[in-house]
C-alpha positions as CSV (number, residue, x, y, z in Angstrom):
1,X,0.1,0.0,0.0
2,X,1.4,3.3,-1.0
3,X,0.7,7.0,-0.3
4,X,0.1,7.8,-4.1
5,X,-3.2,5.9,-3.9
6,X,-6.5,7.9,-4.0
7,X,-9.0,7.5,-1.2
8,X,-12.8,8.4,-1.5
9,X,-14.5,8.7,1.9
10,X,-18.4,8.8,2.0
11,X,-19.8,10.7,4.9
12,X,-17.9,13.6,6.5
13,X,-19.3,13.6,10.0
14,X,-17.9,12.8,13.3
15,X,-15.9,9.9,12.0
16,X,-15.5,10.4,8.2
17,X,-14.1,13.9,8.4
18,X,-11.4,13.2,11.0
19,X,-10.4,10.1,9.0
20,X,-10.3,12.0,5.8
21,X,-8.1,14.8,7.5
22,X,-5.9,12.2,9.0
23,X,-5.3,10.3,5.8
24,X,-4.7,13.5,3.8
25,X,-2.1,14.7,6.3
26,X,-0.4,11.3,6.0
27,X,0.1,12.0,2.3
28,X,-2.9,10.4,0.6
29,X,-5.1,12.2,-1.9
30,X,-8.5,12.2,-0.3
31,X,-11.8,13.0,-2.0
32,X,-14.5,13.5,0.7
33,X,-18.1,13.1,0.0
34,X,-21.2,14.5,1.9
35,X,-24.8,15.0,0.8
36,X,-25.1,18.2,2.7
37,X,-23.8,21.3,0.6
38,X,-23.0,23.4,3.6
39,X,-20.7,20.6,4.9
40,X,-18.9,20.4,1.6
41,X,-18.5,24.2,1.3
42,X,-17.3,24.5,4.9
43,X,-14.7,21.8,4.5
44,X,-13.4,23.2,1.2
45,X,-12.8,26.6,3.0
46,X,-10.5,24.7,5.4
47,X,-13.1,25.0,8.3
48,X,-15.1,22.4,10.3
49,X,-18.8,22.0,11.0
50,X,-18.4,19.9,14.2
51,X,-16.5,20.4,17.5
52,X,-13.5,18.1,18.1
53,X,-10.1,19.1,19.6
54,X,-7.3,19.4,17.0
55,X,-9.7,18.5,14.0
56,X,-9.7,22.1,12.8
57,X,-5.9,22.2,12.5
58,X,-5.8,18.8,10.6
59,X,-8.6,19.9,8.2
60,X,-7.0,23.3,7.5
61,X,-3.6,21.7,6.8
62,X,-5.2,19.0,4.7
63,X,-7.2,21.5,2.6
64,X,-4.4,24.0,2.3
65,X,-2.0,21.3,1.0
66,X,-4.4,20.2,-1.7
67,X,-4.6,16.7,-0.3
68,X,-8.2,17.0,0.8
69,X,-11.2,18.1,-1.3
70,X,-14.9,17.8,-0.5
71,X,-17.7,17.2,-2.9
72,X,-21.3,16.1,-3.2
73,X,-20.4,13.2,-5.5
74,X,-17.9,10.4,-5.3
75,X,-14.9,10.2,-7.7
76,X,-12.5,7.5,-9.0
77,X,-10.3,6.1,-6.3
78,X,-8.2,3.2,-5.2
79,X,-9.8,2.9,-1.8
80,X,-13.5,3.6,-1.0
81,X,-14.4,4.2,2.6
82,X,-18.0,4.4,3.9
83,X,-18.7,6.3,7.2
84,X,-22.2,7.3,7.0
85,X,-24.9,7.1,9.7
86,X,-26.8,3.9,10.7
87,X,-29.7,4.9,12.8
88,X,-32.5,2.7,14.1
89,X,-36.2,2.9,13.2
90,X,-39.0,3.4,15.7
91,X,-39.2,-0.3,16.3
92,X,-35.4,-0.3,17.2
93,X,-34.6,-2.2,14.0
94,X,-31.4,-1.0,12.3
95,X,-31.6,1.3,9.1
96,X,-28.7,0.6,6.7
97,X,-30.3,2.6,3.9
98,X,-27.5,5.2,4.1
99,X,-24.9,2.4,3.7
100,X,-26.6,1.0,0.7
101,X,-27.1,4.4,-0.8
102,X,-23.4,5.1,-0.5
103,X,-22.7,1.7,-2.0
104,X,-24.7,2.6,-5.1
105,X,-23.1,6.0,-5.4
106,X,-19.6,4.5,-5.6
107,X,-20.7,1.7,-8.0
108,X,-19.9,3.6,-11.2
109,X,-16.3,4.2,-10.1
110,X,-15.3,0.8,-8.9
111,X,-12.7,-1.3,-10.8
112,X,-10.7,-4.4,-10.0
113,X,-8.1,-4.0,-7.3
114,X,-10.2,-1.4,-5.4
115,X,-10.8,-1.7,-1.6
116,X,-14.3,-1.0,-0.3
117,X,-14.2,-0.5,3.4
118,X,-17.2,0.0,5.6
119,X,-16.5,1.8,9.0
120,X,-20.2,2.7,9.9
121,X,-21.3,0.8,13.0
122,X,-23.6,-1.8,11.4
123,X,-25.6,-5.0,12.2
124,X,-23.9,-8.3,11.5
125,X,-24.1,-9.0,7.7
126,X,-24.1,-5.5,6.5
127,X,-20.7,-5.8,4.6
128,X,-22.2,-8.7,2.6
129,X,-25.3,-6.7,2.0
130,X,-23.1,-3.9,0.7
131,X,-21.5,-6.1,-1.9
132,X,-24.9,-7.7,-2.7
133,X,-26.4,-4.2,-3.2
134,X,-23.7,-3.4,-5.8
135,X,-24.2,-6.6,-7.6
136,X,-28.0,-6.2,-7.6
137,X,-27.6,-2.8,-9.2
138,X,-25.5,-4.2,-12.1
139,X,-22.0,-3.4,-10.8
140,X,-19.4,-6.0,-11.2
141,X,-17.6,-6.7,-8.0
142,X,-15.0,-9.1,-9.3
143,X,-11.5,-8.4,-8.1
144,X,-12.7,-5.9,-5.5
145,X,-11.8,-6.3,-1.8
146,X,-14.6,-5.8,0.8
147,X,-13.9,-5.4,4.5
148,X,-15.4,-4.0,7.7
149,X,-13.3,-1.9,10.1
150,X,-15.2,-0.2,12.8
151,X,-14.2,3.0,14.5
152,X,-13.3,2.8,18.2
153,X,-12.8,6.4,19.1
154,X,-13.8,8.6,22.1
155,X,-15.4,12.0,21.2
156,X,-13.1,14.6,22.4
157,X,-10.0,12.4,21.6
158,X,-10.8,11.3,18.1
159,X,-7.6,12.5,16.3
160,X,-5.3,10.9,18.8
161,X,-7.3,7.6,19.0
162,X,-7.6,7.2,15.2
163,X,-3.9,6.8,15.3
164,X,-3.2,5.1,18.6
165,X,-6.1,2.6,19.1
166,X,-6.0,-0.9,18.0
167,X,-8.2,-1.6,14.9
168,X,-10.1,-4.6,13.9
169,X,-10.3,-5.6,10.2
170,X,-12.7,-8.2,8.9
171,X,-12.8,-9.0,5.2
172,X,-15.3,-11.0,3.2
173,X,-12.3,-13.3,2.4
174,X,-8.9,-13.9,3.7
175,X,-7.2,-11.8,0.9
176,X,-9.5,-8.8,1.6
177,X,-8.6,-8.9,5.2
178,X,-4.9,-9.0,4.5
179,X,-4.9,-6.2,1.9
180,X,-7.2,-3.9,3.9
181,X,-5.2,-4.5,7.1
182,X,-2.0,-3.5,5.2
183,X,-3.7,-0.2,4.3
184,X,-4.6,0.5,8.0
185,X,-1.1,-0.2,9.0
186,X,0.1,2.8,7.0
187,X,-1.5,5.2,9.4
188,X,-2.5,3.3,12.6
189,X,0.2,2.9,15.3
190,X,-2.0,0.6,17.4
191,X,-2.2,-3.2,16.5
192,X,-4.3,-4.1,13.4
193,X,-6.2,-7.1,14.3
194,X,-7.4,-9.5,11.6
195,X,-10.7,-11.4,11.6
196,X,-13.7,-11.9,9.4
197,X,-16.4,-9.4,8.5
198,X,-19.2,-10.8,10.6
199,X,-16.9,-11.1,13.7
200,X,-15.6,-7.6,13.1
201,X,-19.3,-6.3,12.9
202,X,-20.3,-8.1,16.0
203,X,-17.2,-7.0,17.9
204,X,-18.1,-3.3,17.6
205,X,-21.7,-4.0,18.8
206,X,-20.4,-6.1,21.6
207,X,-18.1,-3.5,22.9
208,X,-20.8,-0.9,23.1
209,X,-23.4,-3.3,24.5
210,X,-20.9,-4.2,27.2
211,X,-20.5,-0.5,28.1
212,X,-24.3,-0.1,28.0
213,X,-24.7,-2.9,30.6
214,X,-22.2,-1.4,32.9
215,X,-23.8,2.0,32.7
216,X,-27.3,0.2,33.3
217,X,-26.0,-1.3,36.5
218,X,-24.8,2.1,37.8
219,X,-28.1,3.8,36.8
220,X,-30.1,1.1,38.3
221,X,-28.2,1.4,41.6
222,X,-28.6,5.1,41.7
223,X,-32.4,4.8,41.6
224,X,-32.3,2.2,44.3
225,X,-30.1,4.3,46.5
226,X,-32.5,7.1,46.0
227,X,-35.3,5.0,47.4
228,X,-33.1,4.0,50.4
229,X,-31.7,7.3,51.2
230,X,-28.2,6.4,50.3
231,X,-25.5,8.7,48.7
232,X,-24.8,6.7,45.6
233,X,-21.6,8.5,44.8
234,X,-20.2,7.7,48.3
235,X,-21.4,4.1,47.8
236,X,-19.6,3.7,44.4
237,X,-16.4,5.3,45.7
238,X,-16.4,2.8,48.6
239,X,-17.4,-0.2,46.5
240,X,-14.7,0.5,44.0
241,X,-12.1,0.1,46.6
242,X,-12.5,-3.5,46.1
243,X,-9.7,-4.8,43.9
244,X,-12.1,-6.5,41.4
245,X,-15.0,-4.1,41.4
246,X,-15.3,-1.1,39.0
247,X,-18.7,0.4,39.0
248,X,-19.3,3.1,36.4
249,X,-20.8,6.4,37.1
250,X,-24.6,6.9,36.8
251,X,-25.9,9.7,34.9
252,X,-29.0,11.1,33.1
253,X,-29.2,8.2,30.7
254,X,-27.1,7.1,27.8
255,X,-26.8,9.0,24.5
256,X,-24.7,9.3,21.3
257,X,-24.8,7.2,18.2
258,X,-23.0,4.2,19.6
259,X,-23.9,2.9,23.1
260,X,-27.5,4.2,22.9
261,X,-28.0,2.6,19.5
262,X,-25.7,-0.4,18.8
263,X,-27.2,-2.9,21.4
264,X,-30.4,-2.7,19.6
265,X,-28.8,-4.1,16.4
266,X,-27.9,-7.2,18.5
267,X,-31.4,-7.4,19.9
268,X,-33.0,-7.1,16.5
269,X,-31.1,-10.0,15.2
270,X,-31.4,-12.3,18.2
271,X,-34.5,-11.0,20.1
272,X,-35.2,-14.2,22.0
273,X,-31.6,-14.6,23.4
274,X,-30.5,-11.0,23.8
275,X,-32.4,-10.6,27.1
276,X,-29.8,-8.9,29.3
277,X,-28.8,-6.5,26.5
278,X,-32.4,-5.5,25.9
279,X,-32.9,-5.0,29.6
280,X,-29.8,-2.8,29.9
281,X,-31.2,-0.6,27.1
282,X,-34.6,-0.4,28.9
283,X,-32.9,0.6,32.2
284,X,-30.8,3.3,30.7
285,X,-33.9,4.6,28.7
286,X,-36.0,4.5,31.9
287,X,-33.3,6.5,33.9
288,X,-34.0,9.5,31.7
289,X,-37.8,9.4,32.5
290,X,-36.9,8.9,36.1
291,X,-34.8,12.1,36.1
292,X,-37.6,13.9,34.4
293,X,-40.1,12.9,37.2
294,X,-37.5,13.8,39.9
295,X,-37.2,17.4,38.4
296,X,-41.0,17.8,38.0
297,X,-41.5,16.8,41.6
298,X,-38.9,19.4,42.7
299,X,-40.6,22.0,40.7
300,X,-44.0,21.1,42.3
301,X,-42.5,21.2,45.8
302,X,-41.0,24.6,45.1
303,X,-44.4,25.9,43.9
304,X,-46.3,24.6,47.0
305,X,-43.6,26.1,49.4
306,X,-43.1,29.5,47.6
307,X,-46.5,30.1,45.8
308,X,-44.9,30.7,42.4
309,X,-43.4,28.8,39.5
310,X,-39.6,28.2,39.8
311,X,-37.0,29.3,37.3
312,X,-35.0,26.1,36.3
313,X,-31.5,26.1,34.9
314,X,-30.9,22.9,32.9
315,X,-27.1,22.5,32.5
316,X,-25.9,20.6,29.5
317,X,-27.4,19.2,26.3
318,X,-24.6,17.0,24.8
319,X,-24.7,13.3,25.3
320,X,-21.4,13.4,27.2
321,X,-19.1,16.0,28.9
322,X,-17.1,18.6,26.7
323,X,-18.4,17.8,23.3
324,X,-21.1,19.4,21.1
325,X,-22.7,16.1,19.9
326,X,-26.4,16.0,20.8
327,X,-27.3,12.7,19.0
328,X,-29.6,10.6,21.1
329,X,-28.8,12.9,24.1
330,X,-30.8,12.1,27.3
331,X,-30.3,15.7,28.4
332,X,-32.1,17.0,25.4
333,X,-35.1,14.6,26.0
334,X,-35.2,15.9,29.7
335,X,-35.3,19.5,28.6
336,X,-37.9,19.0,25.9
337,X,-40.1,17.1,28.4
338,X,-39.9,19.9,31.0
339,X,-40.7,22.6,28.5
340,X,-43.6,20.5,27.2
341,X,-45.0,20.5,30.8
342,X,-44.9,24.3,31.1
343,X,-41.8,24.5,33.2
344,X,-39.7,27.7,32.7
345,X,-36.3,26.5,31.7
346,X,-33.0,28.4,31.1
347,X,-30.9,26.0,29.0
348,X,-27.1,26.1,29.0
349,X,-24.9,24.2,26.6
350,X,-21.4,25.9,26.4
351,X,-20.4,23.8,23.3
352,X,-23.3,25.0,21.2
353,X,-24.1,28.5,19.9
354,X,-27.8,27.8,19.4
355,X,-30.5,25.2,19.4
356,X,-33.3,24.9,16.9
357,X,-36.1,24.3,19.5
358,X,-35.2,26.6,22.4
359,X,-32.9,29.5,23.3
360,X,-29.7,29.0,25.1
361,X,-28.5,31.0,28.1
362,X,-25.1,31.8,29.5
363,X,-24.0,29.7,32.5
364,X,-23.5,32.6,35.0
365,X,-26.8,34.3,34.0
366,X,-28.8,31.0,34.4
367,X,-27.4,30.2,37.7
368,X,-27.9,33.7,39.0
369,X,-31.5,33.8,38.0
370,X,-32.5,30.0,38.7
371,X,-34.3,28.8,41.8
372,X,-33.4,25.2,40.9
373,X,-30.3,24.2,39.0
374,X,-30.2,20.8,37.3
375,X,-26.9,19.3,36.3
376,X,-27.6,17.0,33.3
377,X,-24.1,16.8,31.7
378,X,-20.7,17.0,33.6
379,X,-19.1,19.7,31.4
380,X,-15.9,21.0,32.9
381,X,-17.1,24.5,32.9
382,X,-20.0,23.4,35.3
383,X,-17.5,22.0,37.8
384,X,-15.9,25.4,38.1
385,X,-19.2,27.3,38.6
386,X,-20.6,28.5,41.9
387,X,-24.1,27.4,42.9
388,X,-24.0,29.3,46.3
389,X,-27.0,31.5,45.5
390,X,-29.2,28.6,44.0
391,X,-32.0,27.6,46.2
392,X,-32.0,23.9,45.0
393,X,-29.4,21.9,43.1
394,X,-30.2,18.6,41.5
395,X,-27.0,16.8,40.4
396,X,-27.5,13.7,38.2
397,X,-23.9,13.3,37.2
398,X,-21.9,13.5,40.4
399,X,-20.5,17.0,39.6
400,X,-19.3,17.6,43.0
401,X,-17.7,14.2,43.5
């Protein structure tokens, strides 16, 4: 694998854009594709449309060097990478229509010797369906290498982890696995672990389902402790002193496009056997509704004691601390439910300039005016704030711990 080869990346979001920028800075000629004109125009100016540390510098350098260009349409390349969304439907079944659409879009440009790599988190068998979709639409896949290589990065640390994390590569045959693994070894410092496509697909889902189960235990524990009058943060701190215990931190729920979504892909394919995985999802979803009820009860109690409606400061909208990603965010669900119930909310999200459904407030102003401050996300700026003038503070993320 040499750096003179051309790469076409479909999907310039939270994974596709960092990957495109990294590869371009490694010397590859990268053609990025996105269906949103604003995204394409922003990147071609050397700017970014998402918040991720160091990404702006990588994109600016890649565009200025001429190694990265964005477009609404694919182009001829040696390596085709697909990093488009894979959401789930209302019944929690996976929607791989974006993957199949991306496959059809690159079909006219494929030729023998090309690599087609799927990075989108996908249910087991999606890489096979990608190839079948090409064949069903009249594209010859003879001599083309197909493989699945899931991303394994932490938002806020993406640029570092794209390079340093171990990667799993699973091809539809042994030759595809070896060739695609060699490609990743040109820019990944971590180990490149070879397997087959189905195992690679399942591994990504398993990693996130495991995390979901651990969080569900912590969230369930927090609700039990609330019933029993126990400080869950002290309890977890003490329990974790055991050398073989590592209880995670409870929160408002679980969000993001990975942990909140991926376990459903397993459940949808093995509904009778994935009982614990389903239960973990249900517990974490329920925790968000539990938080909503706790806040509503606090507002009711304030109204009874003070004879007026409280002003509520809701702190945080992102699905995790110090990022701008609101996908599947439980904090957003909480705020929307409170507003729907007529509660006056001042919403704070330091990583967003605006929100389409409600206005955002500054942190200091919200805390100064609020009767009740509700911490929904453990942003660093919230840890440094003073709540001394707030009558009631509801902390669902262990901010003070």
